[in-house]
N, C-alpha and C positions, 0 to 999 in steps of 0.2 A: 487404445491404451488402457491397461488394467488399473482400476481405481480401488484403493483400499483406505481404511481409516488411518489417520496419522498415529503412529505407534506410541507416542508419548502422552496421548490422552488416556486417562484411566478408564478401564472397562467396568461395567457395560457402557458403551459409548452413547447409546440412546438415552441413558439416564444421566450421564455426566457431561453431556455436551450439546449445545445448540448454538448455531452460528447466528446469534442475534443478541445484541446488547440492550437495545431499547425495546421494551415490550410494546408491540403495536396493538395488541389486544389481550384481554384476560378471559379465562373460561366463562365468566359470568356475562360477557358481552354477547349481544344478539348476533348470530352468525350471518344474518341477512343484511345488517346495517354496518356500513364502514365506520370505524371508530375515529375520533378526532385525530389521533396519532397517525392512523393509516392515511387519512385525508391529507394531513400536512406533509407526509412523506411522498405521497403520490404527487403532490404539488411541487416538491423539490425536483422530482424526476421530470415533471411536465415543464418546469422552468428551464431545464437544460436542453429541451428539444431544439430551440432556435440555434444554439451554438453547434449542436451536433449536425443539424440540417446544413448549416453554412459550411462546415468541414466536408460533409458528404458531397455537396454541390461541386466543390472544387477538386474532388478526387479524380485525377486524370486517368487512373487505371480502370475506371468504370465507364462503359459506354452510356450515353444519355444520363449522366450523373444527376443533372438538375431535376429531371422528371422523377428519377428514382428517389432522390432525396426528399422530394415533395411527398411521394408515397410513404416513405419512412415516417415523416412527421405526422401524416394523417393516420397511418395504421397504428403507430405506437401511441399517439395521442388517444386514439379510439380505445385501445386496451386499457389505458389509464382511466378513461371515463367509465368504461365497463366496471372496473374494480371499485370506483366510487359508488356506482349504483348498486352493485352486488359483489361483495367481497369474495363470494364463493365462485365467481366466474374465473376462467383461466386457471383452473387447477388449485383453487383454495385461496385463503386470505393472503394479501401481499405482504412481503417483508423485504429487507434490504437485498437478499439474494434473488428473490423472484422478480423484483422490479428491475434489477440490473440485467438479469438473464433475458427477460422479455425484450429489453432494448438491444442487447448484443445479438440475440437471435434474429430480430427483425432486420438489423443492418446486414447480417450475413446472408439472410434469405434474399435480400435485394442486391447481393453481389458486392457489398461494401465490407471488405475483409480487414481494412486497417486505415480508417479515415484520418488518423492522426500521424500517419507515417512521415509526412513531410516535416511537420513541426518537431517530431521526435528526432529525426536525423539532424535537423538544424541545431536543436538544443544539445544533443549529444556532442556534436562537433565543438560547440562553444564551451561546454563543460570540460571536454577532454583537454582543450587548450589551457584551461584554468587549473587543472588538476595539480601540476607541479607546484604552483604558487600556494594553493590551499594546503597541500601536504607540508611544504617547507615552513609555512607559518605555524602549523601544528607542531612539527618537529622542534621548532625553536623554543617552545614552551618547556622549560626545564622541570617545573613542578608537575608531578604526575597527576595530581587531583585537578589542577587547572587545565592540563592538557585534555583530560577526560571530559571535563565540562565543556571545553571548546569544541571537542569532537561531537558531543551530544547537541550542542547548539547548531553545529553544522548540519546534523541530521534534520533538525526542525526547519532550518533555513531552506535546505534542499527540498523538503516536503511541501513547500509552498507551490512548487511547479506542478499544479494539479488542474488539468483542464476539465475535470468532472464537476468542479464547483463553478456554477454559472457566473458568480461574481468574479472569481479569479480568472476565468476564461476571458472576461471582458477587460480586466486590468492588464492581462497578459497581452491581448491583441493590441491594446493601446500603447503600452510602453515597456513591455518586457519586465522581467523581475531580476534585480541585481542580487546575486547570491551573498556577496560579502556584506552588502548593506543590510540584507534581511537578517543575517546572523547577529548583527549588532543591535538590530531593532526589535528583537523578540520581546514579548511581554516579560516584565521582570519576575523573578522567582519570589515567593513560591508559586509554581504553576498550579493549574486546577487539580492535577494529580502529580505529586512531586516526590518520588522515592529515590531521587538521585543520590542522596547521602548514604542510604543503606546499600545501594548498588555499588557505590564508590568504595565503601568499606570492604566489600567482598572482592572487588576488582584489585584492591591492594593486596588481598590475601591470595591472589591467583586461584580463586575458588574453582574455575571452570577449565575443562580441557577441550571441549568441543561445542561450538555454537552452530545452530541452524538459524539463518536469518531469512524471513519471508520479506522480499523486497517489494517496492511499490512503483513509483514513477520513473520514467526515463530522465535524461538530462541531469540537472543539478542534483536531483534527489539521489539517484543511484551513484553518480560519479563523484560529486563533491560532498555528499552527506554520508552515504553508506560505505563506499569504498575506503575512504580514509579511516573510518572506524574499524572496518574489517581488517585493514592493513595493520592497525595498531594491535589488534588481537593476534594476528599472525606474528607480529614482532615479539609478542609476549609468549610465543610458543603454542598458541591454541590452534586447533583445526577449525576451519570455517566453511560451512556449506551455505551458499547463496541459492535460495529457492525462488525461481522466477516463473512467470506464467508460460503456459504452452502456447496459447493464442493471444493475439492483441485484444486489449480492452481499454478504451480511452487512451491515455498516453502512458500506460504502464509498460515497463520494460519487459520484453519477452526473453525466454531462454536463449534463443538464437541471437538476439540483439546484444544480450549481456556477454555472450561468448565473444562476439565481435569487438565489443567495447574493451574487454580485458586484453584481447590480443593486440589492440592498438596502444594500450597503456603500459604493457609489459615491455621491458628492454630485451635485447638479444639473449640475455642470460635467464630470461623468464622472471625477472624481478620487478616488483612494483616500487620504483624509486628506492632501491637499496634493500628491499625486504623480500625474502624468499617466499615464493607462492606455491611451493610443493604441497602445502597442507590446505590449499584453497580449492574447493570444488564448486562447480556451478551445476545445479540440479534442476530438472524440469519438474515443476510442481504438479503438472497436469491440469492446472486451473485455467479458466478462460474468462474470468470476471474481474471487476475492479474491487471485489470483496473476496473473501475466501471461506469456504465451508470445509473445515478440516476433517469432516467425516469421509471426505473423498479426496485423496491425493494420489499421485502416481506411485506405483509399486517401487519404482527407482528411488523416489524421495523417501519412501517409508524405510527401505532397506538401509539407506545411507544415514538416516536420522536416528535409528533405533538406540544408538549408544551415546547420543548427545546429552550434555548436562545443562544446556542453556538454550531456550527457544526464544527468539526475538521476532516479534511481529510488528512490522513498521507500516505506518500510513493510516489515514483516517478510515478508509474502507475496511481494511483487514484488521488493523490493530485496535481501532476504537468501535466502529459500528457493528462489526460482527464477532470480535473475539476479546473484548476488553475484560470480560469476567471468565474467560476460558481457563480451566485449571489443567495443569500438566503434572506428569510424574516427576518432573525436574523443575529447576528454577525457570522463570519466564519473565520477559520484559515486553511490554506493549508501549510503543512510542509513536507519537504522531501529533500533527497540528490539527486543531479544531477549525474546520473551514465551512461548516454549516451552522447557522444560528440555532437550528433545532437540536444539534448535538450539544452546543454550548449551554442551552437552557436545561437540557437533561442533566448535564454534569454540574450545573450551577456555576459555570465559569464565563469567560469572555470569548467573543469571536477572536480567532487567531491565538487562543490560549494554547498551552502545550500540555500534553499528557505523557508522563513518564511513570508507568505503573510497573513496579518490580515486585514479583512474588518469589519469596525464598521458600524452598521445600526442605524441611529438616530431613537429612539423610540418616 
């Protein structure tokens, strides 16, 4: 697949863009010694090894899965230890992209192509059955501002379904997560970054014609969070492009899975509960990680996005950890829930706080 820079990032891209929000190191840091931030993030990834190993052990598509899962834990754990001892090992100092890439590559090398497949399928089926109820609750809200805020809360509530967070993976395996309860129990506004009012003002003005949304997790996140919001945009006459991963990473939804989900949700007239979907496109972003580096996206996505006037990046990995401060040629929105204490501390907020960062570009 041919990969190119995302066309809405101002050129030169090497000056204007870096897929990293939290600086892991500064130029004055000793290149041979891991910084405190690098060590704390290496530990975040190390803490996720047991839950990944457990998923891998029960992957019935892989012969001798338990032995291979053990190998994954040892080898990936070894890479993380190497980085602690020498940040220049394994191709340079670690960051959110390289830590995730090393994990996904190690799983794939050992034959694990999609260890979260079973849980994704189960969660998608559950969320599909709830979709009509979530949409009808939204449609029943007559006040446009209230309806928008309700849809935004739905995106945060859906974004809780994240099995990359060690803590949430544990909660999830214990008792599942109720979408409707989550949307009622969000931390109160103002959130740690809260630009909803200015976004809402432009929403009322019908400021945008075409949005590109980089989506995140399967299940409630895409089906009960993003899709009702995208449907509302379609209802307002906008074009919507949903950009999903090429390959599986954690429980993120892939392009193929999203195509299948939409075919199940649409009726025989191709409508999403009464809303025409002729202006909805699903695009393969070319990405294979739980974060995204927008200096490399598929040519297909680049072509279809070039004339968009709103870029939305959803989820902690893509929207907060790698692209919170990314600047675009058009308006942008970064939206996600803070699910790592390290991110909460960096932003000066609370764990499970919400980020709604809207940047308006004067045309």
